[in-house]
Wavefront OBJ file of the C-alpha trace (Angstrom):
o trace
v 137.755 6.261 64.980
v 139.713 9.464 65.474
v 140.674 10.948 68.864
v 142.217 14.207 69.958
v 143.056 15.823 73.287
v 142.086 19.474 73.544
v 142.589 22.179 76.128
v 139.388 24.213 76.394
v 139.867 27.875 75.617
v 136.473 29.549 75.807
v 135.587 33.035 76.947
v 134.484 33.292 80.557
v 130.723 33.057 80.110
v 128.078 30.705 81.377
v 129.293 27.180 80.617
v 125.705 26.018 80.013
v 125.560 28.281 76.938
v 128.822 26.817 75.586
v 127.525 23.297 76.167
v 124.270 24.035 74.325
v 126.214 25.434 71.359
v 128.555 22.432 71.411
v 125.602 20.002 71.311
v 124.107 21.933 68.373
v 127.433 21.795 66.511
v 127.922 18.077 67.228
v 124.391 17.281 66.055
v 125.228 18.574 62.564
v 127.602 15.646 61.975
v 126.697 12.069 61.040
v 129.502 10.580 63.141
v 129.147 9.513 66.744
v 131.020 12.102 68.815
v 132.108 11.619 72.421
v 133.701 13.950 74.956
v 135.711 12.479 77.815
v 136.676 14.280 81.007
v 138.589 12.129 83.460
v 136.824 8.771 83.604
v 133.460 10.119 82.328
v 132.689 9.753 78.634
v 129.441 11.109 77.157
v 127.734 11.561 73.823
v 128.445 15.118 72.618
v 124.990 15.213 70.994
v 123.252 14.748 74.360
v 122.604 17.945 76.310
v 121.890 15.984 79.491
v 125.040 13.899 79.098
v 127.173 16.960 78.464
v 125.753 18.765 81.497
v 126.792 15.833 83.731
v 130.468 16.282 82.798
v 130.806 19.484 84.799
v 133.267 20.943 82.295
v 135.512 23.781 83.456
v 136.608 26.580 81.094
v 140.295 25.628 81.302
v 139.972 21.838 81.343
v 141.720 19.203 79.215
v 139.272 16.931 77.347
v 139.474 14.085 74.875
v 137.230 14.293 71.830
v 136.542 11.217 69.704
v 134.537 10.804 66.521
v 133.584 7.651 64.645
v 131.755 7.621 61.322
v 131.682 8.813 57.739
v 132.575 12.435 58.566
v 134.760 11.789 61.617
v 137.625 14.029 60.494
v 135.327 17.003 59.854
v 133.495 16.329 63.135
v 136.711 16.173 65.141
v 137.998 19.352 63.516
v 134.716 21.213 64.057
v 134.398 20.256 67.713
v 138.046 20.918 68.580
v 137.929 24.314 66.840
v 134.850 25.221 68.872
v 136.385 24.105 72.166
v 139.661 25.897 71.479
v 137.797 29.158 70.876
v 138.669 29.360 67.178
v 135.078 28.841 65.979
v 133.187 32.063 66.665
l 1 2 3 4 5 6 7 8 9 10 11 12 13 14 15 16 17 18 19 20 21 22 23 24 25 26 27 28 29 30 31 32 33 34 35 36 37 38 39 40 41 42 43 44 45 46 47 48 49 50 51 52 53 54 55 56 57 58 59 60 61 62 63 64 65 66 67 68 69 70 71 72 73 74 75 76 77 78 79 80 81 82 83 84 85 86
C-alpha cells in the first residue's frame, strides 16, 4: 500500500465536476484507491462516497492506493488533485 499527502490545487470551478472527473480517473486503475479528509476515508471510485467528503479547493488530503498498479494510481490521482493533469 502506498500513501501520499496532497494539497489540492484545482481551478475555482464547481467541486462536483472535479469530483466526477476524479472518480472517472480512479476507476481506470485496478488498485483500490482511497481519499481521506480529516477522519473520513472513502473509496475514490465511489461518486456518492466522494461527495460526502465535502472537499474544499484548498484542502490537504491523504491519497492511498493498494494493488497491482498502486504507484501509477497514486501518481495519476495526485497529479489530478494538484492541477497538473489537465
